[in-house]
N, C-alpha and C positions, 0 to 999 in steps of 0.2 A: 573589292574583292579580288581573289587570284582567280584569273579567268583561262580556261582552256578552249582555244576555238579550233575545231576540226574542219579542216579546209578539204573540200571535195569538188571534183569539176574541173572546168576549164581555167583557162590564164584570166578570162573575163571575171570569173567567180573570184579569182585571187584578188584582183584589184578590189571588187565590192567588199572582201573581207577585210583587205588592208584598209580601206575607209574606215570599216566598223571599229577596227582595232584603234585606229586615230581616235575617234571619238570616245571610245571607252578609256583610253589614256588621259584624254582631256578631262576627263571626270574622276581621275585620281585611281583607276584599276590598274592593277599589274597581270602579268601574263606568265603563262607556264606551259610546258610540253609535256608534263607529268600529270597523269590524271590522278595519282596519289594526292597531289598538291592541291588540285583544282578545287575551288569552292563553288564555281558554275561553269558550265558547258554551253557553248553555242555550236551548233552542227551546221555548217553553211553547205547546202546540200546541191544536188544536181539531178535532172531527170530528163536528160535529152534522150536517151536510150534506155531499155530494160534494164542492162547491166548496171548503168549509172543510178537508177532508181533502185535497183536491189542494194546497191552499195550504201546508198543514202540511208534507206529502212534500216539495214543491219547496224549502222553506226548509230541510228538514233536509239534502236532497241538495246544495244550495249550500254549506252548511257542511262537509259529509263531504268535498267537493273540497279546501276550505281546511285540513281536518285531513289530507288525504293528501298535501298538497304542504308539511305541516309549519309552517303558518303559526299553528296555535293546538294547545295542548297537550291540550285535553279537550272534548269534544263531548257534551253531556247533553240528553235529550229528556224533557220533563214534560207535563202536562197530560192532556187528554181522548184524543188518539191514542195517547200512550203508555200509558194505562190500558187501552185497549181493543186495541192491536195490539203490546203489548209483545213478544211473541215474533218475529213478523214483522219489527219494527225491528230488533231484534238480528240476526237471520239474514240480512235482505236488505242491510242498511246496515253493514257490518262497522266503519266509522269511528266509529260511535256507542259511545261507551264506556261510558254507563249510560242505563237507562230507570227512572224514577220515577213512579210511580203517585200519584193525587191526594190520596191520604190519607197518602202517606209523604214528603210536601214539606217537613216539618219537619226531615228529615235531609239537605236538599239540601247543606249545607255539607260534612258528612262524606263524602257521596258525590262531591262534585266534587272534593274534595281526593284522596281516593283514586283518582279517575279520571285524575288529572294525574300520578300517579306513574308513573315509568318501567318498574316491575316489576308493573304492575297486573294484575289477571286481566281478561281481555277480557269485554266484553258483560255488565256487572253489570245485574241487575233487581232493583228494589225495589220492593214492594208492600206496602200496608197493609191490613186488613180495610174493605171498601169502606164499611162501615156506622159507621165510628169517628165518635164524638162531634165534631160541627162546632166548630173551635176559630178565634181569631184570632191575634194576635201583633203585635209592633212591625212597622209597615210604612214602606217607601220610597216617598214619593208620587210617582208618574210622571204625574200629570196637569197638573200646573202650580201646583196648589196652591190655586186659589180654588175647586175643586168636588171631591168625593170620593165614592167608592162605599162604602157600609156592606153588606156581605153578612150577612144576617141569619139566613139558613138554607142548608142544603145538601141535594141530593137531592130526590127527588119520589116520590109516592105514585099519581100520576094515571095512569101507564101509558097515555097516548094510543097509538094503534095505530101511528102513524108514528115514535115518538120513542125513542131509545136512551139518553137521560139515565138513567133509574131503573138501567139495567144498569151505566152507567159511574159515576155520583154515589151510587147507592144510594137507601135509603129516606130520607124526608124527616126532617131532624134541626135543630131550631131550637138558636141559640145563645142562652145564659142572658141576662135583659135587663140584669142588672147590668153584665155584661162588653160588651155593645153600647153601653151608656150612657159606660161609662168610654172606649171605644175612640173614641165620638164626641166626648167632651170633649176627647180629646188632639188630634183631629184640628182641633177648633174652636180649640184653642189654637196650633195649627202654622198658623192664618190660613184654614182652610176655611169659607167662609160657605156653601156650597150643599152640603147631603148629600142623596146619591141612594140609597134603600134598593133592594137587589136580593135575589134568591134565584130557584132556580127557579120558585118561587111565594111572593110575599109575603104574600098574603092568609090562610095557613094559620099564619102565624107564632105558636109557643106552643102549638098544640094537643098535640104531642107531649111537650112538659116540663110544661105546667100542666094540661091537661086541658081547654082552652078557648081560643079565639083571644084573643091579647093584642097584636095590632097597634095597635089604639086607645090602649092603655095605654102602649106603646112609644113612640107619636107624641108622646103628652102629655108623657111625660119627656125626649125629645130636643127637642121645642119649648121645653123650659124653660132649656136650654143657651144662655148667653151667647155671642155670635159667630156662631151659624147664623142666617142670613137666610131661606134656602130650604130646606124638606125636600120631597124629591119621590119618589112612589112608582112603582116600575115591577113588570111581570109579576104583575099582579093578575087571576087567573083569574075570570071573569064570574060563576061560580055562586056564588063564596065572598064576594062584596062584599055585606056586611050594613048594616043601619041603624047600627050602633054605629060601622062604619069611616066611613059616609056623615058622620055627626054629627061625627066627628073632624076629617075633612077641612072640612067646613063651618064649625065652630067654632074653628080655629085659622089665625091669619094667616099663619103661617109656612109652611104646607103649601100647596105650589102647586096650583092649580086644574086639575091635569094628572093624568090617570089612563091608564097603559098596561095596556089591556084586550085580550089576543089572542083574536080570535074564532075563525080559522082558516077559516071558510066560511059563507054564508048559505044554504046548502041543509041540510034536516034528514036527508036520506037520506046526505048525505057527513058530516054531522056525527055520525050513529051510526055509520057505519063508522069514523071516526077515533077513537071512543070518547070523545068529548067529552061533558060532563055538563051540559050546556045546550042547548035547540033555538033555533031562529030566533025563535020568538015570545018566550022568556025573554029572549034579547040585545035585542030591541027594546023589551021594557018596562023593563030595566035601564038602557038608554041613555036613555029618555025621563026615567027617575025621576030619574037622576043631574043631568040638566040641569034639572029643576025644583028639585030639592033645593039645588043647586050653580051658581047663575046664573054663565055664563061658563067652566065647565069645558071644558077642552079634553080630547078622548078622542084617543088613538093607539091604533090597532090593527094586528094583522098577519093576512094570509090567505094560504092556500096554493092555488095554481093546478094542476090537473092532478092531484088525488088519484085513486088508482085506482078506475074507475067513474063518475067524474065525467061528466056527460052534458052536453050543450049545454043542456039545461033546468037542471041544477044550476047552471052557470056562469051562466045570465041570473038565476037567484035571487040568486046573490051580487052581481051587478050591481046588481039591483033595491034590495038591501039596502042598499048603499053609497049608491045615490041617495037612498033614504029617510032613512038616519041621517046621512049628510052628515058623516063624521067629519073632526075637525080634522087629524089626521096619519094616514097610512095607509102600510103597507108590504106588498108581495106577494113572496113566495117560491115558485118553481117546486118542487113536490113531488119529494122526494129518496127515492129507494128505498133504504133502509138495512137490510143484511143483518141479520138476527136480529130483525127486528120483525115483528109479525103483517101489517102493510100491505104488506111486501115480498112477502108470498105472495098477496095477493089478486088474482082476475082482473081483467081490463080495465084493464091499466096504460095510461096516457095516453101517447101518442107525444111525446117530447120538443118538437118544433117547436109541437104543439098547446098543451102547458104554457105555452111563452113567448108565443105568441099571445093566449092568455087573460090571462096577466100583463100583456102590454102593453095589453089594451083596460082592464083594471081600473085600471092606472096613468094611463092617459089620462084615464079618469074622474075619477080623483082630482085630476088636475092642473087639470081644469075646477073641479071643487069648491073645491079651493084658491085658484084666482085669483078665485072669486067672494066667498070668505070674505075674501081680502085686500082686495078692493074696499071690503067694508062696514067694515073696519079703520081706513081712511083717515080721518085726523082726530082719532082717539081717541089718548089718553094711555095709555102702559104703562110699567110699571117694567121695566128691564133690567138685565142684569149685562154689565160690560165684559169683552170676551175679548181686546182688545189693538188697538194702531193699525196701520191698512193703510199699508204704506210703498211699495208700488209706484207708480211714476210715473203709471200709467193709472188709478189710484184717487183720486188726490187733485188738487185745484186748487193754484196757488201760494200763495194766502194762506189757505188753510184744511186741515183734517186731517179724515180719515175714521176711525172707529172700528169695528170688528166688535163685535156685542153679541149677547146672546139673551134673548128674553122669558121668562116663566114658562111658556109653552106650547111652548118649544124645550127639547129635552134635548142634550147635548153631543154633537157627532160624528154624529149621527143626523139631527136636524131642521135647520130653516133658519137663519139669521143675521138680525139686524136691523143694517144699516149706518148709523151715525149720520153725517150729512153736514154739511159747513158748521161745523166746530167750530173755534174760534178757536186757532191754534197755540199761543198761550200758556197756553192750559187743558190742563193735563195730566189725563187720566181714565187712573186705575189699573186693570190687570186685577184684577177680582174685586169692583171698586167698583159700587156700585148707583146708576142714574140714572133719571130719568124723561124719557121721549121721546115726541114726537108723530109718529104715522105719516103718511107722505108718499106713499108709493107701494109697489110690489111689483115683483118680478121673478123668475118662477118660484115657488120656495118661500121664497125671500127677501124682506124687508121693507127699506124706507128710511125714514129719519126725521130729524128735528132734536132737538136738546136743548130740553126744555120749561121755559120759566120761568112760574110763575104771576103774579098781579099783585103780589106782593111782591118779584118779580124771583129767587125762589128756583127 
């Protein structure tokens, strides 16, 4: 069949989807991005917060209409929403032929083929034990090929009071190191030059398999792979960042001086109610230590505004922490009251308008910090990876070209871009290639620059 896979949610979900596509390819199926051509649709869902659930449900309903009208033969729902609300999906949306849980995705081809049969049983549900070992598999790359994600572990043992991930994804399970290295080598052979390590928490990698943290050792082995130019770490819990990891980042040129460290709040009372395992003072010490040990490191963090019981004083403490630490990158989410979590039952739930107002105040503060940091960058020379040529008439002059690129302190599809202006049209910069750029300006979260040539003309 010709299959359309709708990918929703995080980069970890993307990896799961790519593994499913690999299994479908091995069964002889082909793929399309055009719903007019699709014979079957898989909606790979997310349900981390209310907005993600709503998006997932709307996508399912949209393709349920296509199924009702006879345009597609099979509709299958996978991912986190499928895992958490399997019975409700089958009951409320009868056009869905099958619901496949997160640990049963390796059977996607068999499920889809059965779902497309005329005499199939309606409403199949396929779930595996939630704590199955975390595995990989041959993947169909969906990122374009110059960067890819390597999921090094599954599940989480932290049990933050606002989070449903342990219920959906199970306990923390690391993937064997030799399996990860082999997958990374295969990705590098396929042309991937930037490898982004992801998990619900990357910093605990190896504890369950080897009895100790093995992320520094994994990084060392990945850095030895020819063809990989950048290796990036996401989802590093602050309390788990130790000297061994800092040494690994500081000592390897391939590892981006960039860490994604979710802190969620700057108030000790809020952090305690969240079930977080570090306090405000510990966060400050960690960020200061990282900047001392790894000069030029870019720190990305995330915050939750309007957590239950958050007072005006708590919010001011978070604002002050952002002012003090001046994160290079920051995202703010409004608290989502997720059923089945301890935080959902806490008193003093914050009204939605107040959550959004506090979110806006934090983001405006960060915009100011970003603008000030961008000003300091002007005139500096950075390494950047080419994302592609800008072809819109409003983006280029007649005799020059503009390229979109990313610096080491920008992750794909989340952070900003570096627009390289004034490129000679006869010069072809290929996606995934690395160049040096002199920063000349900034606009919002994006930078502008020109190709840099040293005294030798290189």
